[in-house]
N, C-alpha and C positions, 0 to 999 in steps of 0.2 A: 229816597238816594239814586234817582233813576233822573231823576235831573240833576244831580247835584253831577251825575259822571256824564258829562257833555262833552264831544270835541271841543269846542269855548272853553270849557271849563280844566281840563287837559293843558290844552293849549297854551291857558294860561298859568296854569300852577306850574309843568315844564321850565315855563319863560322866566317864572318868580322866580325859580333855585334859581335856575343859568344864573340871571342878574344878580344875584347873592351870592354865586360862586363867584362872579368879577369880582366883585367889591373884595371879596376876601384875598381876593390872589394878589390886588395888587395892592392893600391894605397892609398884611403880613408885611411886609419888604421894609412897612416904614414903621411898621411897632417896634421893629426889632433890638433890640441893647447892641451898644457898641463893647463889640467884645474884644476889639485891641485893647481900650481902656483897660480893659477885667486882666486881659492878657498881664499888658506892661505892669499893672499894681502886684501881681504875682511876684511877675521878675522882681519887681524892686523890693516887695517885703523877700523876698529870700539873702537878696544880696545885704539888705540887712542884716538879716537871722546873722545871717555867716560873720558877715563886719563884727557883732552883735558877743558871736560866740569867739571870734578872735580875742576880742577887747575885756571879755571875761578871763580868761588866762590872767591876767596881770593887773587885775580888779583884787581890792584888798578887802574890799565888803561885800557880801552877799548882794547878788542881784537883784534889783526891782521889781524886773520881770515876773519873777516869780511870788507877787507878792498880789495877785491878781484879787480883784473886786469885781459883783459886780455876774456871779461867774451864772450859766442856766441853768435851769434848771432838772436839761438830759446831762448837762455834764453834774451837775452833785448826784446824781442819782445813779451815773455812771460810776461816783465814787467810792459813792455807798454802801450800793452791791456789789463793790468787786468786779465787774466786767471786765476788765479791763486788764488780763493776763500779763503782766509784764516780759513773761517765757515767748508767748505767743505773738506779740504785739508791732512786732517788728517785720514779722511775716505778713499780719495787714497792714502795719503803714506803707509795703515796699506795696502789696495790691491794691491798692486805693492810689498809692503815687502814680501808678501802672491805666490807671481809672484818668486822673488829674487830678485827684482830692490830696496837698497834701499837705492843709491845717490840722490843728489839731482836734479842733474840732470835727471835720469828717472821722475821724477813731471814735470820739463818743457817740457820734452820732451814729455810725454803723452797730456799733454794740448797744447804744439803744434797742437800733431798728432788729436786731437777730434777737434783743429781749424778748420787745412786746408781740414782734407779729405774731409769735406761735402764738401768747398766749389770746391776741384778739381772733387770727382767723379760726381758732377752736373756739371761744368761747362764742364766736355767734355763727360758726355754724351750731350747736348746740342749740345754743338759744334759738334757735330758725328749724331745726330740727325738732323737739320737743315743746315746742312754744306752738310757733307760727304754721309750721305747715302741716300740713295734713295728711300725711304717708303712712300706710303701713310697713311701719315697721320697726323690729323689734329694739328694744334697747340695747343688745351687745350691739349690731348693727349700725345703732345712731352712734351710738360709742366707738364705732370704730371708723365711720366716717368723718367724727370731732378731732381724732387722732390724725387721722390722715390730711388735714385741713390745717391741724399746727404744727406736721411736721410738712407744708407745705411753706407755711410762715417762716418753717426755720429758716429753710432753703434758700428763699425766693429774695431775700437782699443780697445773698451770694453769686447769687444767679444771676440780678442785675448788675451788679460790679460786674462780672463776667462778659457780660453780655456790650456794658460800656465800653472794656477793656480791647477786646473783640474790634469792636468800631473804631475806636482810637489809634492801636496798632496798622489797621487797613491804612487808615487816614494817613499816618508816617512812612508807612509801606509805599506809600501810590506815589508821596512829592519826594521819597529820600535819595532816588535817582538824580532830577535836579540841581536834591542842595550839592551833592555831593559834586554834581558838575559847577554851579559856582563856586566851592571850596577848592577847587583845583586854580579857578582862574585868578579865587583870591591869593592864593601860596604861590603862582607864580607869578603875582602882582609884584611880592614880596611882603604881604600880610603876615605878621603872625599869629599862632593857634588861634589866641584868642581875638585881635581881629577879626579873623576871616571868620567864628562864629557866627560874635556879634553880628558883621554886617550881611551873613547869607542869612541868621533871623530879621532884620530890617527886611530885606528883596521877601523870604518866605509868608507877611507877614497876612496876607489875603489868602495863599496860593495853599498854605501848608500854615497854619494857624497851630494845630499841635506840635507841629514838631517846632515852628518859629520858637515857644514856648519854653523846649527842650534847650534848643540849644543857647536861649537866655538865659536859661539858667543857667545851664554848661558853662560860660560864659564867667557868668557871674562865681560859682565854684573856683573856675579858671583861678580867678582873681585874689578869694580871699582865704583859699586853700593850704595848705604849705605844702601838703602830695599833689603834686599835679595828676597822678596817676589815679589817684582815686575820687577826684572829680570828673574823670573818664568815666571809671568804673560809677559812678554814681551813674553818668547820663545812661551806660548800657543798662543799668539795673532797673529806671524809671518806665523807658520802653518796652524789654523783655524782648526783642526781634536779635534775633539769630544775625540781619545783616546790621545792625546799630551795633551789635557785640562785636564784628568784625573791624568796624568802624574803630573800634576804640582801642583793639588789639593791633591794630597798624600805627597809627598813631603813639600810644603808646613805645609799639618796637624803633619805632622811627625818631623819639625823642631820646629810645637808651639809647640807638646803637648809631644817631647824627646820617642811618637811613634819610635820602630824595622824598618827601611825602608825599609828592606828584602822584609819580606814578605808582604807588602803592594806590593813590585813589580812584584817582583813573581808570584800574585795573576792580575794586568794587564798584564802581559806576557803573563797566561793562557787565558784570556779573550781575550787578543788582535789574539794572534791565533787562536781558535775557532769564532774569528768573521769573520777573513782569508780562515778559512774552511766551515765557514758558505757561503762566499760569495762566496765563489767556486761552491760549492753544489746549490747556485743559480742560476749561469751560466749552470750547467750541466741539472738541471731538464728542463731549459729554452729553450736548445739546442735541442728536437726533434719540440719542434712548429718553430721554427725558419728557421729548412727544409723542414718545408713542400712548401715553396712556390718555392723552390729553387729546390728540388724534384719534383715537380708538369712541372715545367719549363722547367728542361731539363733535366730528367730522365724518365722520360713516352713517352717521344716523339725519342727517342733512344730506348727503350727498343716495342713500336708498331710498326718500323721500322724495328728491328730484328724480332718479331715475323709475323711480317702481309705481309711484302716486300717480300719475297719469295713466300708467294701465291699469291699477287697480280701478280708478276713477270711471274710468268706460267700461271696462268689466261691470259693474255695479250698474250702471246706467244700461248698459245692456241686458241685461239680466232684471232690469224693473218694466 
Protein backbone atom coordinates (compact mmCIF):
# COMPACT_ATOMS: atom_id res chain seq x y z
CA UNK A 1 0.00 0.00 0.00
CA UNK A 2 2.84 2.42 0.84
CA UNK A 3 4.57 1.55 -2.43
CA UNK A 4 1.41 2.41 -4.33
CA UNK A 5 0.91 5.80 -2.66
CA UNK A 6 4.06 7.32 -4.06
CA UNK A 7 4.41 10.77 -5.57
CA UNK A 8 4.83 9.40 -9.08
CA UNK A 9 1.70 7.24 -8.85
CA UNK A 10 -0.38 10.12 -7.47
CA UNK A 11 0.80 12.42 -10.28
CA UNK A 12 0.01 9.74 -12.88
CA UNK A 13 -3.47 9.18 -11.39
CA UNK A 14 -4.27 12.90 -11.30
CA UNK A 15 -2.99 13.30 -14.86
CA UNK A 16 -5.17 10.42 -16.04
CA UNK A 17 -8.24 11.91 -14.37
CA UNK A 18 -7.50 15.31 -15.91
CA UNK A 19 -7.08 13.78 -19.38
CA UNK A 20 -10.34 11.87 -19.02
CA UNK A 21 -12.25 14.99 -17.94
CA UNK A 22 -10.74 16.92 -20.86
CA UNK A 23 -11.91 14.26 -23.33
CA UNK A 24 -15.39 14.30 -21.77
CA UNK A 25 -15.54 18.11 -21.93
CA UNK A 26 -14.69 18.11 -25.64
CA UNK A 27 -16.81 15.08 -26.49
CA UNK A 28 -20.13 15.92 -24.81
CA UNK A 29 -20.99 18.83 -27.13
CA UNK A 30 -20.37 16.58 -30.13
CA UNK A 31 -22.62 13.85 -28.72
CA UNK A 32 -25.52 16.19 -28.00
CA UNK A 33 -28.62 15.90 -30.12
CA UNK A 34 -30.09 18.54 -32.36
CA UNK A 35 -32.67 20.23 -30.14
CA UNK A 36 -33.67 22.57 -32.95
CA UNK A 37 -35.20 19.75 -34.99
CA UNK A 38 -37.18 18.47 -32.01
CA UNK A 39 -38.55 21.96 -31.31
CA UNK A 40 -39.58 22.38 -34.94
CA UNK A 41 -41.34 19.02 -34.79
CA UNK A 42 -43.27 20.14 -31.70
CA UNK A 43 -44.42 23.31 -33.46
CA UNK A 44 -45.39 21.37 -36.59
CA UNK A 45 -47.28 18.81 -34.51
CA UNK A 46 -49.16 21.57 -32.71
CA UNK A 47 -50.03 23.21 -36.02
CA UNK A 48 -51.30 19.92 -37.39
CA UNK A 49 -53.29 19.30 -34.21
CA UNK A 50 -55.01 22.68 -34.46
CA UNK A 51 -55.73 22.17 -38.13
CA UNK A 52 -57.23 18.77 -37.43
CA UNK A 53 -59.39 20.27 -34.66
CA UNK A 54 -60.79 22.80 -37.10
CA UNK A 55 -61.50 20.16 -39.74
CA UNK A 56 -63.28 17.99 -37.20
CA UNK A 57 -65.98 20.63 -36.80
CA UNK A 58 -67.11 20.01 -40.35
CA UNK A 59 -66.47 16.29 -40.49
CA UNK A 60 -69.47 14.01 -40.97
CA UNK A 61 -67.89 10.95 -39.46
CA UNK A 62 -65.90 10.15 -36.36
CA UNK A 63 -62.26 11.06 -36.39
CA UNK A 64 -59.83 8.26 -37.03
CA UNK A 65 -57.47 9.74 -34.43
CA UNK A 66 -59.55 8.17 -31.69
CA UNK A 67 -58.93 4.70 -33.07
CA UNK A 68 -55.53 4.29 -31.52
CA UNK A 69 -53.75 0.97 -31.81
CA UNK A 70 -50.60 -0.28 -30.25
CA UNK A 71 -51.00 1.65 -27.00
CA UNK A 72 -48.26 1.41 -24.44
CA UNK A 73 -48.59 -0.47 -21.18
CA UNK A 74 -48.43 2.81 -19.27
CA UNK A 75 -51.45 4.18 -21.12
CA UNK A 76 -53.32 0.91 -20.67
CA UNK A 77 -52.61 0.81 -16.92
CA UNK A 78 -53.55 4.44 -16.38
CA UNK A 79 -56.85 4.04 -18.23
CA UNK A 80 -57.58 0.71 -16.56
CA UNK A 81 -57.04 2.05 -13.04
CA UNK A 82 -58.58 5.44 -13.93
CA UNK A 83 -55.59 7.34 -12.60
CA UNK A 84 -56.40 10.41 -14.68
CA UNK A 85 -59.22 12.41 -13.16
CA UNK A 86 -61.04 14.41 -15.86
CA UNK A 87 -61.87 17.14 -13.34
CA UNK A 88 -58.21 17.64 -12.42
CA UNK A 89 -56.54 16.73 -15.70
CA UNK A 90 -56.78 20.29 -17.05
CA UNK A 91 -54.70 21.67 -14.19
CA UNK A 92 -52.15 18.88 -14.58
CA UNK A 93 -51.99 19.54 -18.33
CA UNK A 94 -51.28 23.22 -17.71
CA UNK A 95 -48.56 22.34 -15.22
CA UNK A 96 -46.93 19.91 -17.64
CA UNK A 97 -47.25 22.44 -20.48
CA UNK A 98 -45.33 24.98 -18.41
CA UNK A 99 -42.59 22.37 -18.12
CA UNK A 100 -42.55 21.89 -21.91
CA UNK A 101 -44.51 18.60 -21.85
CA UNK A 102 -47.62 18.94 -23.99
CA UNK A 103 -48.31 15.48 -25.38
CA UNK A 104 -51.00 13.18 -24.08
CA UNK A 105 -48.26 10.66 -23.28
CA UNK A 106 -46.71 13.06 -20.78
CA UNK A 107 -49.97 13.23 -18.83
CA UNK A 108 -50.21 9.43 -18.67
CA UNK A 109 -46.55 9.07 -17.73
CA UNK A 110 -46.86 11.64 -14.95
CA UNK A 111 -49.99 9.98 -13.56
CA UNK A 112 -48.31 6.57 -13.80
CA UNK A 113 -45.27 7.65 -11.80
CA UNK A 114 -47.44 9.42 -9.23
CA UNK A 115 -49.05 6.02 -8.66
CA UNK A 116 -46.00 3.76 -8.92
CA UNK A 117 -43.31 5.86 -7.18
CA UNK A 118 -44.82 5.63 -3.64
CA UNK A 119 -45.16 1.86 -3.99
CA UNK A 120 -41.59 1.44 -5.20
CA UNK A 121 -40.08 3.76 -2.59
CA UNK A 122 -42.05 2.26 0.28
CA UNK A 123 -41.49 -1.35 -0.83
CA UNK A 124 -37.74 -1.01 -1.35
CA UNK A 125 -37.33 0.82 1.95
CA UNK A 126 -39.25 -1.89 3.76
CA UNK A 127 -37.22 -4.65 2.09
CA UNK A 128 -33.99 -2.90 3.04
CA UNK A 129 -34.96 -2.29 6.67
CA UNK A 130 -36.61 -5.66 7.35
CA UNK A 131 -34.40 -8.01 5.34
CA UNK A 132 -31.09 -6.47 4.26
CA UNK A 133 -30.04 -3.89 6.83
CA UNK A 134 -28.80 -5.04 10.20
CA UNK A 135 -30.16 -2.17 12.26
CA UNK A 136 -31.70 -2.35 15.71
CA UNK A 137 -35.03 -0.64 15.17
CA UNK A 138 -38.50 -1.43 16.31
CA UNK A 139 -41.00 -2.73 13.82
CA UNK A 140 -43.06 0.42 14.26
CA UNK A 141 -40.08 2.65 13.39
CA UNK A 142 -39.32 0.57 10.31
CA UNK A 143 -42.92 0.99 9.21
CA UNK A 144 -42.69 4.74 9.84
CA UNK A 145 -39.57 4.99 7.68
CA UNK A 146 -41.23 2.95 4.95
CA UNK A 147 -44.29 5.19 5.03
CA UNK A 148 -42.07 8.29 4.91
CA UNK A 149 -40.30 6.90 1.84
CA UNK A 150 -43.68 6.29 0.19
CA UNK A 151 -44.69 9.90 0.89
CA UNK A 152 -41.43 11.11 -0.66
CA UNK A 153 -42.11 8.95 -3.70
CA UNK A 154 -45.61 10.44 -4.03
CA UNK A 155 -44.39 14.06 -4.04
CA UNK A 156 -41.15 13.47 -5.95
CA UNK A 157 -42.64 13.64 -9.51
CA UNK A 158 -44.42 16.89 -8.67
CA UNK A 159 -41.25 18.37 -7.20
CA UNK A 160 -39.26 17.44 -10.29
CA UNK A 161 -41.89 18.98 -12.58
CA UNK A 162 -41.97 22.20 -10.55
CA UNK A 163 -38.19 22.38 -10.64
CA UNK A 164 -38.28 21.96 -14.41
CA UNK A 165 -40.94 24.69 -14.65
CA UNK A 166 -38.82 27.08 -12.59
CA UNK A 167 -35.75 26.49 -14.77
CA UNK A 168 -37.78 26.92 -17.94
CA UNK A 169 -39.38 30.14 -16.72
CA UNK A 170 -35.97 31.48 -15.78
CA UNK A 171 -34.68 30.76 -19.28
CA UNK A 172 -37.69 32.46 -20.85
CA UNK A 173 -37.44 35.49 -18.60
CA UNK A 174 -33.76 35.90 -19.43
CA UNK A 175 -34.36 36.50 -23.16
CA UNK A 176 -37.81 38.04 -22.92
CA UNK A 177 -36.64 41.71 -23.13
CA UNK A 178 -34.65 40.92 -26.27
CA UNK A 179 -37.72 39.25 -27.77
CA UNK A 180 -39.77 42.37 -27.09
CA UNK A 181 -37.17 44.55 -28.79
CA UNK A 182 -37.19 42.30 -31.85
CA UNK A 183 -40.97 42.35 -31.86
CA UNK A 184 -40.98 46.16 -31.81
CA UNK A 185 -38.63 46.20 -34.80
CA UNK A 186 -40.83 43.74 -36.70
CA UNK A 187 -44.06 45.62 -35.99
CA UNK A 188 -42.56 49.01 -36.86
CA UNK A 189 -41.35 47.45 -40.12
CA UNK A 190 -44.97 46.70 -41.02
CA UNK A 191 -45.25 43.00 -40.16
CA UNK A 192 -48.43 41.58 -38.69
CA UNK A 193 -48.64 40.00 -35.26
CA UNK A 194 -48.37 36.45 -36.61
CA UNK A 195 -45.42 37.35 -38.85
CA UNK A 196 -43.70 39.16 -35.98
CA UNK A 197 -44.08 36.18 -33.68
CA UNK A 198 -42.76 33.83 -36.34
CA UNK A 199 -39.81 36.06 -37.16
CA UNK A 200 -38.84 36.50 -33.51
CA UNK A 201 -39.15 32.74 -32.97
CA UNK A 202 -36.68 32.15 -35.81
CA UNK A 203 -34.22 34.70 -34.43
CA UNK A 204 -34.30 33.24 -30.90
CA UNK A 205 -33.83 29.59 -31.82
CA UNK A 206 -30.27 29.50 -30.51
CA UNK A 207 -30.38 32.19 -27.82
CA UNK A 208 -33.70 31.25 -26.23
CA UNK A 209 -35.03 27.88 -27.48
CA UNK A 210 -37.80 27.73 -24.85
CA UNK A 211 -39.23 31.15 -25.75
CA UNK A 212 -38.74 30.42 -29.44
CA UNK A 213 -40.81 27.26 -29.09
CA UNK A 214 -43.60 29.10 -27.26
CA UNK A 215 -43.69 31.85 -29.88
CA UNK A 216 -43.82 29.25 -32.63
CA UNK A 217 -46.77 27.52 -30.97
CA UNK A 218 -48.51 30.87 -30.53
CA UNK A 219 -48.00 31.59 -34.23
CA UNK A 220 -49.61 28.27 -35.11
CA UNK A 221 -52.56 28.96 -32.81
CA UNK A 222 -53.03 32.48 -34.19
CA UNK A 223 -53.26 30.96 -37.66
CA UNK A 224 -55.82 28.26 -36.80
CA UNK A 225 -57.86 29.29 -33.76
CA UNK A 226 -60.91 31.42 -34.56
CA UNK A 227 -60.38 33.55 -31.43
CA UNK A 228 -57.01 35.30 -31.51
CA UNK A 229 -57.38 36.35 -27.89
CA UNK A 230 -57.61 32.68 -26.90
CA UNK A 231 -54.32 31.99 -28.67
CA UNK A 232 -52.66 34.80 -26.73
CA UNK A 233 -54.12 33.57 -23.43
CA UNK A 234 -52.80 30.09 -24.18
CA UNK A 235 -49.35 31.64 -24.59
CA UNK A 236 -49.68 33.22 -21.14
CA UNK A 237 -50.95 30.01 -19.53
CA UNK A 238 -48.13 27.90 -21.01
CA UNK A 239 -45.43 30.16 -19.56
CA UNK A 240 -47.01 31.31 -16.32
CA UNK A 241 -44.89 34.48 -16.21
CA UNK A 242 -46.29 37.90 -15.18
CA UNK A 243 -44.26 39.62 -17.90
CA UNK A 244 -45.79 37.39 -20.59
CA UNK A 245 -49.24 38.03 -19.15
CA UNK A 246 -48.60 41.78 -19.41
CA UNK A 247 -47.56 41.32 -23.05
CA UNK A 248 -50.69 39.31 -23.82
CA UNK A 249 -52.89 41.94 -22.16
CA UNK A 250 -51.23 44.74 -24.12
CA UNK A 251 -51.58 42.88 -27.41
CA UNK A 252 -55.22 42.00 -26.75
CA UNK A 253 -56.09 45.58 -25.83
CA UNK A 254 -54.23 46.98 -28.82
CA UNK A 255 -56.06 44.62 -31.15
CA UNK A 256 -59.42 45.39 -29.56
CA UNK A 257 -59.15 49.20 -29.44
CA UNK A 258 -56.79 49.77 -32.35
CA UNK A 259 -54.04 51.43 -30.31
CA UNK A 260 -50.40 51.27 -31.52
CA UNK A 261 -48.64 48.12 -30.32
CA UNK A 262 -45.06 49.37 -30.62
CA UNK A 263 -45.44 51.93 -27.82
CA UNK A 264 -46.77 49.32 -25.40
CA UNK A 265 -44.03 46.86 -26.35
CA UNK A 266 -41.32 49.46 -25.74
CA UNK A 267 -42.69 50.16 -22.27
CA UNK A 268 -42.91 46.44 -21.49
CA UNK A 269 -39.36 45.89 -22.74
CA UNK A 270 -37.99 48.62 -20.49
CA UNK A 271 -39.95 47.28 -17.52
CA UNK A 272 -38.56 43.78 -18.13
CA UNK A 273 -35.02 45.08 -18.27
CA UNK A 274 -35.53 47.12 -15.10
CA UNK A 275 -36.96 44.07 -13.36
CA UNK A 276 -34.00 41.93 -14.44
CA UNK A 277 -31.56 44.58 -13.22
CA UNK A 278 -33.43 44.86 -9.92
CA UNK A 279 -33.15 41.12 -9.34
CA UNK A 280 -29.43 41.27 -10.11
CA UNK A 281 -29.00 44.10 -7.61
CA UNK A 282 -30.90 42.13 -4.99
CA UNK A 283 -28.59 39.15 -5.47
CA UNK A 284 -25.54 41.41 -5.27
CA UNK A 285 -26.86 43.03 -2.10
CA UNK A 286 -27.44 39.64 -0.44
CA UNK A 287 -23.98 38.37 -1.36
CA UNK A 288 -22.09 39.78 1.70
CA UNK A 289 -24.54 38.15 4.10
CA UNK A 290 -24.27 34.84 2.26
CA UNK A 291 -20.46 34.94 2.37
CA UNK A 292 -20.34 35.48 6.14
CA UNK A 293 -20.62 31.80 7.09
CA UNK A 294 -18.08 30.55 4.49
CA UNK A 295 -15.61 33.23 5.60
CA UNK A 296 -15.97 32.23 9.25
CA UNK A 297 -15.76 28.52 8.46
CA UNK A 298 -12.86 28.56 5.96
CA UNK A 299 -10.98 31.88 5.97
CA UNK A 300 -10.61 32.65 9.68
CA UNK A 301 -9.06 29.28 10.70
CA UNK A 302 -6.47 29.62 7.93
CA UNK A 303 -5.78 33.21 8.97
CA UNK A 304 -5.29 32.17 12.60
CA UNK A 305 -2.92 29.40 11.54
CA UNK A 306 -0.86 31.82 9.46
CA UNK A 307 -0.71 34.47 12.20
CA UNK A 308 -0.39 32.35 15.33
CA UNK A 309 1.25 29.23 13.89
CA UNK A 310 4.85 30.58 13.75
CA UNK A 311 4.62 31.89 17.31
CA UNK A 312 3.34 28.53 18.57
CA UNK A 313 6.09 26.63 16.74
CA UNK A 314 8.75 28.99 18.10
CA UNK A 315 7.39 28.63 21.65
CA UNK A 316 7.41 24.83 21.40
CA UNK A 317 10.98 24.83 20.14
CA UNK A 318 12.01 27.10 23.00
CA UNK A 319 10.42 24.83 25.60
CA UNK A 320 12.19 21.84 24.20
